[in-house]
Backbone as a ProteinNet text record, in pm:
[ID]
protein_1_A
[PRIMARY]
MTERTKIIQKMLKMQREFIKQEQNGGFSAAEYYSDEGLGEYKKQYDELARKLVDLAHAEKGSHR
[TERTIARY]
-10591.7	-10627.4	-10528.3	-10534.1	-10435.5	-10463.8	-10357.7	-10356.8	-10451.4	-10470.6	-10530.7	-10718.3	-10729.7	-10878.8	-10908.2	-10798.1	-10836.8	-10860.9	-10795.2	-10799.2	-10977.9	-10961.7	-11140.2	-11219.8	-11228.3	-11325.8	-11333.4	-11233.2	-11244.2	-11310	-11285.4	-11348.8	-11479.9	-11491	-11674.6	-11736.2	-11631.7	-11742.1	-11715	-11658	-11636.7	-11770	-11777.1	-11881.6	-12005.7	-12057.1	-12190.4	-12248.2	-12117.7	-12124	-12155.7	-12108.1	-12094.7	-12251.4	-12292.8	-12389.1	-12527.8	-12518	-12624.5	-12639.5	-12513	-12542.5	-12573.2	-12527.7	-12588.1	-12738.7	-12802.5	-12953.5	-13037.6	-12934	-13020.3	-12992.7	-12957.5	-12926.1	-12792.5	-12701.2	-12605.9	-12504	-12525.8	-12431.3	-12516.8	-12471.6	-12514.1	-12423.6	-12437.3	-12344.7	-12239.7	-12246.4	-12140.6	-12021.2	-12069.3	-11975.3	-11952.7	-11995.4	-11919.6	-11830.1	-11860.6	-11733.4	-11606.6	-11643.2	-11546.6	-11468.7	-11303.1	-11223.1	-11248.4	-11328.8	-11358.6	-11462.9	-11593.1	-11682.3	-11658.1	-11591.3	-11548.4	-11458.9	-11353.9	-11190.3	-11143.2	-11111.5	-11082.3	-11144	-11266.1	-11306.8	-11261.1	-11278.7	-11184.9	-11044.4	-10983.6	-10825	-10773.8	-10830.5	-10848.5	-10882.2	-11009.2	-11027.5	-10949.6	-10875.9	-10758.9	-10664.6	-10609.1	-10508	-10529.6	-10628.5	-10678	-10678.6	-10712.9	-10765.3	-10599.1	-10531	-10361.5	-10305.1	-10319.2	-10226.5	-10277.2	-10404.2	-10483.1	-10405	-10431.9	-10319	-10174.6	-10124.7	-9998.8	-9949.3	-10039.9	-10021.6	-10077	-10150.1	-10205.2	-10084.1	-10007.3	-9887.6	-9786.1	-9759	-9664.4	-9702.3	-9802.8	-9844.7	-9806.2	-9849.7	-9841.6	-9694	-9578.7	-9502.6	-9501.6	-9577.8	-9601	-9554.7	-9567.4	-9541.9	-9645.7	-9625.2	-9754.9	-9653.4
-4841	-4710.3	-4718.9	-4602.6	-4561.1	-4564.3	-4585.1	-4611.3	-4528.5	-4412.9	-4300.3	-4350.7	-4376.7	-4423.8	-4578.8	-4632.4	-4763.5	-4711.9	-4691.4	-4600.5	-4524.6	-4440.5	-4364.6	-4498.6	-4568.3	-4653	-4729.4	-4760	-4865.6	-4803.7	-4656	-4580.3	-4544.4	-4540.7	-4527.1	-4659.7	-4759.5	-4894.4	-4912.3	-4868.7	-4857.6	-4786.4	-4621.7	-4581.1	-4604.1	-4710.5	-4739.9	-4876.7	-4944.5	-5054.7	-5029	-4908.8	-4825.5	-4796.2	-4723.4	-4622.5	-4744.2	-4876.5	-4934.9	-5025.7	-5056.5	-5111.3	-5005.5	-4908.3	-4804	-4780.6	-4780.5	-4765.3	-4865.2	-5004.8	-5113.8	-5138.7	-5033.6	-5061	-5147.4	-5138	-5258.8	-5229.8	-5116	-5067.8	-4973.9	-4983.6	-4829.4	-4708.7	-4595.6	-4501.2	-4538.4	-4593	-4657.4	-4703.5	-4828.9	-4886.5	-4805.1	-4715	-4615.2	-4547	-4498.4	-4401.7	-4469.9	-4619	-4682.4	-4749.9	-4779.9	-4808.8	-4966.6	-5041.4	-5158.6	-5200.5	-5107.3	-5136.2	-5119.7	-5009.5	-5001.9	-4983.6	-5017.3	-4997.8	-5009.5	-5132	-5229.8	-5164.1	-5061.8	-5010.3	-4867.9	-4819	-4670.4	-4650.8	-4778.7	-4763.3	-4790.3	-4871.5	-4925.8	-4802.6	-4715.4	-4593.7	-4478.5	-4475.3	-4340.5	-4388.3	-4523.9	-4531.2	-4515	-4558.6	-4528.8	-4392.5	-4315.7	-4161.6	-4069.2	-4143.5	-4103.4	-4097.6	-4223	-4274.6	-4164.9	-4138.5	-4043.2	-3952.4	-3864.9	-3753	-3734.2	-3816.5	-3864	-3855.8	-3946.6	-3941.7	-3818.9	-3702.9	-3629	-3507.1	-3511.1	-3411.8	-3463.5	-3620.2	-3619	-3564.2	-3593.4	-3547	-3418.4	-3350.7	-3191	-3161.6	-3248.8	-3178.5	-3131	-3127	-3027.7	-3117.4	-3080.6	-3159.7	-3110.9	-3232.9	-3159	-3126.7
-1807.6	-1732.3	-1646.8	-1616.6	-1476.7	-1330.9	-1277.3	-1165.4	-1046.5	-1109.6	-1020.9	-1064.4	-1211.5	-1203.1	-1121	-1136.4	-1031.8	-923.9	-831.7	-715.2	-691.2	-786.6	-775.2	-800.9	-878.5	-894.9	-788.9	-736.2	-593.9	-502.8	-454	-366.8	-362.6	-526.6	-545.8	-554.3	-530	-540.1	-382.9	-279.9	-136	-103.6	-129.4	-124.1	-152.8	-260.6	-291.2	-196.4	-161.6	-91.1	80	129.3	235.8	303.9	154.5	149.1	136.9	118.5	98	222.8	287.2	403.4	507.8	512.8	609.5	602.5	477	449.2	484.1	478	533	689.6	769.3	899.3	952.6	856.8	849.6	1017.7	1038.8	1165.7	1226.1	1374.6	1467.3	1462.5	1527.9	1511.7	1594.2	1710.2	1785.5	1684.3	1635	1529.9	1403.7	1385.9	1282.1	1321.1	1436.2	1527.9	1577.2	1638.3	1684	1589.5	1630.8	1539.9	1515.8	1603.3	1599.9	1493.7	1461	1420.9	1257.4	1205.1	1045.3	1061.3	1148.8	1118	1011.1	977.3	838	744.2	737.7	562.8	591.4	729.5	742.4	708.2	747.1	740.3	583	523.8	349.1	289.6	319.5	237	260.2	372.7	435.1	312.6	316	227.7	131.1	62.5	-122.6	-131.6	-31.4	-24.8	-43.1	38.2	66.7	-68.5	-89.2	-190.1	-351.6	-353.4	-460.4	-445.7	-341	-323.6	-356.8	-303.6	-344.3	-471.2	-560	-700.3	-760.8	-744.4	-765.1	-746.5	-610.8	-629.2	-726.9	-733.1	-819.7	-979.5	-1009.1	-1149.4	-1160.9	-1065	-1104.7	-1068.3	-1005.7	-928.7	-800.7	-719.8	-605	-472	-358.4	-247.2	-129.7	-63.4	71.9	187.9
[MASK]
++++++++++++++++++++++++++++++++++++++++++++++++++++++++++++++++

């Protein structure tokens, strides 16, 4: 399994967990938009997304 595939699977898992928690009323709108409420989740997801973009650019030999 490639690193890209692992990152995508991790992101999809995080999305499923987020949706499940959201549908169960796991957080408020204020928590969603604040850095304190879901800050760590957002930070981790953002890091994965950036890494995925970097891998795609490296694969195609392009730059952002």
